Each structure stands twice: as structure tokens, then as C-alpha cells.
C-alpha positions as CSV (number, residue, x, y, z in Angstrom):
1,M,169.7,60.7,-51.9
2,T,166.1,60.4,-50.9
3,T,163.3,62.6,-52.2
4,G,163.1,64.5,-49.0
5,E,166.8,65.1,-48.8
6,Q,166.8,66.3,-52.4
7,T,164.0,68.7,-51.7
8,A,165.7,70.1,-48.6
9,A,169.0,70.4,-50.4
10,R,167.4,72.3,-53.2
11,A,165.6,74.6,-50.8
12,A,168.9,75.4,-49.1
13,Q,170.6,76.1,-52.4
14,R,167.8,78.5,-53.5
15,T,168.0,80.3,-50.2
16,A,171.7,81.0,-50.7
17,A,171.4,81.9,-54.4
18,P,170.0,85.1,-55.8
19,S,167.0,85.0,-58.2
20,V,168.0,84.9,-61.8
21,G,164.9,86.8,-63.0
22,Q,162.1,86.1,-65.4
23,G,163.3,88.0,-68.5
24,P,163.4,86.8,-72.2
25,A,166.7,85.0,-71.7
26,R,165.3,82.9,-68.8
27,R,162.1,82.2,-70.8
28,T,164.1,81.1,-73.8
29,A,166.2,78.8,-71.7
30,A,163.2,77.2,-70.1
31,A,161.6,76.6,-73.5
32,A,164.8,75.0,-74.6
33,R,164.6,72.7,-71.6
34,V,161.1,71.7,-72.7
35,G,162.5,70.9,-76.1
36,R,165.2,68.7,-74.6
37,V,162.7,66.9,-72.4
38,T,160.6,66.1,-75.5
39,A,163.5,64.8,-77.4
40,E,164.6,62.5,-74.6
41,M,161.1,61.2,-74.2
42,R,161.0,60.3,-77.9
43,L,164.3,58.4,-77.4
44,I,162.9,56.6,-74.3
45,G,159.8,55.5,-76.3
46,G,161.8,54.4,-79.2
47,G,163.8,52.0,-77.1
48,L,160.9,50.3,-75.3
49,P,158.6,47.5,-76.4
50,G,155.0,48.6,-76.9
51,R,153.7,46.5,-74.0
52,D,156.1,47.9,-71.5
53,G,154.4,49.9,-68.7
54,I,156.8,52.9,-68.9
55,A,156.2,53.0,-72.7
56,A,152.4,53.2,-72.0
57,F,152.8,56.3,-69.9
58,N,155.6,57.8,-72.0
59,R,153.5,57.6,-75.2
60,M,150.7,59.5,-73.5
61,Y,152.9,62.0,-71.7
62,L,154.9,62.8,-74.8
63,T,151.8,64.3,-76.3
64,V,151.7,66.8,-73.4
65,T,155.3,67.9,-73.7
66,E,154.9,68.2,-77.5
67,E,151.8,70.4,-77.0
68,L,153.6,72.5,-74.4
69,E,156.6,73.0,-76.7
70,R,154.2,74.0,-79.6
71,R,152.4,76.5,-77.5
72,L,155.6,78.0,-76.1
73,A,157.0,78.4,-79.7
74,A,153.7,80.0,-80.8
75,G,153.9,82.6,-78.0
76,H,151.0,81.3,-75.9
77,F,150.9,81.9,-72.2
78,D,151.4,85.7,-72.6
79,G,155.1,85.3,-72.4
80,R,155.0,83.8,-69.0
81,T,158.5,82.5,-68.0
82,A,157.0,80.6,-65.1
83,T,154.8,78.4,-67.3
84,A,157.9,77.3,-69.3
85,E,160.0,76.9,-66.1
86,L,157.3,74.8,-64.4
87,G,156.7,72.7,-67.4
88,A,160.4,71.9,-67.8
89,A,160.9,71.3,-64.0
90,F,157.9,69.0,-63.9
91,A,158.8,66.8,-66.9
92,E,162.4,66.6,-65.8
93,R,161.3,64.9,-62.6
94,Y,159.8,62.1,-64.6
95,L,163.0,61.8,-66.6
96,D,165.1,61.8,-63.4
97,A,163.1,58.8,-62.2
98,V,163.6,56.9,-65.5
99,R,167.3,57.7,-65.5
100,A,167.7,56.5,-61.9
101,D,165.9,53.2,-62.7
102,T,167.9,52.7,-65.9
103,A,171.2,53.2,-64.0
104,G,170.1,50.7,-61.3
105,H,169.6,53.5,-58.7
106,R,166.7,53.9,-56.3
107,A,163.9,55.9,-58.0
108,P,161.4,57.8,-55.9
109,A,158.9,55.6,-54.1
110,C,156.0,57.0,-56.1
111,W,157.5,55.6,-59.3
112,R,158.8,52.3,-58.0
113,P,155.5,50.3,-58.4
114,L,155.4,51.2,-62.1
115,F,159.0,50.2,-62.6
116,R,158.5,46.9,-60.8
117,M,155.3,46.0,-62.5
118,R,156.0,47.4,-66.0
119,R,156.2,43.9,-67.6
120,H,153.4,42.2,-65.6
121,P,151.1,40.4,-68.1
122,A,148.0,40.8,-65.9
123,V,148.3,44.6,-65.6
124,H,146.4,46.5,-68.3
125,P,148.1,49.3,-70.3
126,F,145.5,51.7,-68.9
127,Q,146.7,50.9,-65.4
128,F,150.3,51.6,-66.4
129,A,149.4,55.0,-67.8
130,L,147.2,55.9,-64.9
131,A,149.8,54.9,-62.3
132,G,152.4,57.1,-64.1
133,L,150.0,60.0,-64.1
134,N,149.3,59.4,-60.4
135,A,153.1,59.5,-59.6
136,H,153.7,62.5,-61.8
137,L,150.7,64.6,-60.6
138,G,150.7,63.5,-56.9
139,H,154.5,63.8,-56.3
140,D,156.4,65.4,-59.1
141,L,154.0,68.3,-59.6
142,P,154.2,69.6,-56.0
143,L,158.0,69.4,-56.0
144,A,158.2,71.1,-59.4
145,L,156.0,73.9,-58.1
146,F,158.3,74.3,-55.1
147,D,161.4,74.4,-57.3
148,T,159.9,76.9,-59.7
149,C,158.9,79.3,-56.9
150,R,162.4,79.1,-55.6
151,A,164.1,79.5,-59.0
152,L,162.0,82.5,-60.0
153,D,161.7,84.0,-56.5
154,L,157.9,83.8,-56.6
155,L,155.2,83.3,-54.0
156,P,152.7,80.4,-54.4
157,D,149.8,82.7,-55.4
158,E,151.9,84.2,-58.2
159,L,152.4,80.7,-59.7
160,E,148.7,79.6,-59.5
161,G,147.9,80.6,-63.1
162,D,150.8,78.7,-64.5
163,F,149.8,75.7,-62.4
164,E,146.3,75.8,-64.0
165,R,147.8,76.0,-67.5
166,I,149.9,72.9,-66.9
167,G,147.1,71.2,-65.1
168,D,144.7,71.8,-68.1
169,L,147.2,70.0,-70.4
170,L,147.3,67.1,-67.9
171,T,143.6,66.9,-67.7
172,G,143.5,66.5,-71.5
173,L,146.1,63.7,-71.1
174,E,143.9,61.8,-68.6
175,E,141.0,62.1,-71.1
176,R,143.2,60.7,-73.9
177,I,144.4,57.8,-71.7
178,R,140.8,56.8,-71.1
179,E,139.9,57.2,-74.8
180,D,142.9,55.3,-76.2
181,L,143.6,52.6,-73.6
182,M,140.3,51.8,-71.9
183,P,138.4,48.9,-73.6
184,G,135.1,49.9,-75.3
185,P,131.8,49.6,-73.5
186,D,131.1,46.4,-75.4
187,L,133.9,44.8,-73.5
188,L,133.2,46.2,-70.1
189,D,130.3,46.2,-67.6
190,V,129.6,47.8,-64.3
191,A,131.1,44.8,-62.5
192,D,134.4,44.8,-64.4
193,P,137.4,45.5,-62.1
194,L,138.9,47.9,-64.6
195,T,135.7,49.9,-64.6
196,H,136.0,50.3,-60.8
197,L,139.7,51.1,-60.9
198,A,139.1,53.8,-63.6
199,G,136.6,55.5,-61.4
200,S,138.8,55.4,-58.3
201,W,141.2,58.1,-59.5
202,S,140.4,61.6,-60.6
203,P,142.7,64.1,-62.2
204,E,140.8,67.0,-60.6
205,R,141.3,65.6,-57.1
206,A,144.9,64.8,-57.9
207,R,145.5,68.4,-59.1
208,G,143.8,69.8,-55.9
209,G,145.9,67.5,-53.8
210,A,149.1,68.5,-55.6
211,W,148.5,72.2,-55.0
212,A,147.7,71.5,-51.3
213,A,150.8,69.4,-50.9
214,F,152.9,72.2,-52.5
215,R,151.5,74.8,-50.2
216,G,152.3,72.5,-47.2
217,L,155.9,72.0,-48.4
218,W,156.3,75.7,-49.1
219,A,155.3,76.5,-45.5
220,L,158.1,74.3,-44.3
221,R,160.8,75.7,-46.6
222,A,162.8,77.3,-43.7
223,F,162.7,74.1,-41.7
224,A,164.8,71.6,-43.6
225,P,164.2,68.5,-41.3
226,L,160.5,69.0,-41.4
227,L,160.5,69.7,-45.2
228,E,162.5,66.5,-45.8
229,E,160.1,64.5,-43.7
230,A,157.0,65.9,-45.4
231,A,158.5,65.2,-48.9
232,E,159.3,61.7,-47.9
233,G,155.7,61.2,-46.6
234,L,154.3,62.5,-49.8
235,D,156.4,60.2,-51.9
236,A,155.4,57.2,-49.9
237,T,151.7,58.0,-49.9
238,V,151.6,58.5,-53.7
239,G,153.6,55.3,-54.1
240,F,151.0,53.4,-52.1
241,A,148.2,54.7,-54.4
242,G,150.3,53.6,-57.4
243,R,150.6,50.0,-56.0
244,C,146.8,49.9,-55.7
245,L,146.3,51.2,-59.3
246,L,148.6,48.4,-60.6
247,T,146.7,45.5,-58.9
248,P,146.8,42.7,-61.5
249,L,143.3,42.2,-63.0
250,R,143.9,39.3,-65.3
251,S,145.1,35.8,-64.4
């Protein structure tokens, strides 16, 4: 099933199903999902060689889910069920892509460049991590926002604060990727291709694009064929950007 078909099917299911509410039980269940996601990401990382492209992204993203899990356990976010729900739905989309690729199935187009190039010796670890973040922010986040609104019977404006909370964690991730994986200034200069690539992608612009894409998908929620088409287009567009980010830079 394609990304667009999955989105349309989930929209239809949510239309037919009543809301399950946002009480403590739902919040606890969502926090438990975040814990399971974190545990699965640790397993994924433990089974991959360090130079693998998925491993490069997984290591960085694991720090986000661990921090989200810690904050949920400490009672941050003012008891917001939606923040836990969004965080879980968001991370699960990355894991769905990994599971699909591992099983030999077709992953979303936005993730395919990273899966295909993950062992290329001329692609820098920074590129792998950035391409993963591009796929996750550009494609997975809008669809996770859509799913969360449906699951909790919310309107987009009611989810904006939760979107900002998750987005702040991801901005910190992008900063860590640059700090940990970019070569030091003594190894780079203004003409270095990696320098130009690093400046071509912005987490702030990606976050803004994700929110706009979500609002567009939400406006089409009652029109399954158009919703499917829009989701497919988003997937393909983000995948194209991923291919550019993974351009081999070393011979």
C-alpha cells in the first residue's frame, strides 16, 4: 500500500470511529508507545555497523526519543496527551519504514534514497543523518500530525503547541548532527561541497513546510482521492530532496 493509500485509509477509519479521548489512560498508553519506540531504536542501532547510513540517523534520533521519554516520565508538557501521542505516532513512522525495508517491502519514497545509499563509501555520515531528518520532518511529521488530530478528535490549531514542543526537540537534534558529524573548520573551507550541502537544508524551513503540508492534507480529509494524491506528491517531493542531500562527495 502506498503512502497516499495509507493516509486515505487511516482518514476513513478515523471518520468511522469515535474519539477515544485524552484522559490519563490515553496519555499513559501514548507514553508507553514512546518507550517501545525507544527500545526498538536501541535494537536497530545495536544490529548495524557504525558506518551504515541508517545507523548514523538512528543514533542521533534515539537521543530525541530518549529525551521525550524522560520528559514524559517527569511530567513535562503539562500533562498533554497530544504531545505524547504525536511523539509516538511520529517515531513509529520512521520504524515502519525500517521494518518495510528490512522485510523487503517498498518503503515510502522519502526514505528510499537513504536505504539505497546507506553503504555508499562516498557519502558522509553527516549526509546520512541529514537525509533521515529530511524524510522524517518533511514527510513523516505532517502525516503524524494528521493521524494525531484524527485519533484525538482535535483541530489543527489545537495541536500547534504540541507540534512546537516536538519541533524544538528536533531542532536540537539538527544542532547535534552538525556538532557531532560535521568535520571541524580546520578540515573545511567555503568551497567544500559538504559546507554548501550543510547550508542548503534548514530545520526551521522544514518545520514550517511540515506544518503547511499538514494543513493542506487536513483540508482534503473528506476527499479520499485528493488526499491520497497529495500524500503521494509530498512523499515524492521529500524523496527528491533526500536524493540531492545524498549526492556522493568523495571519489
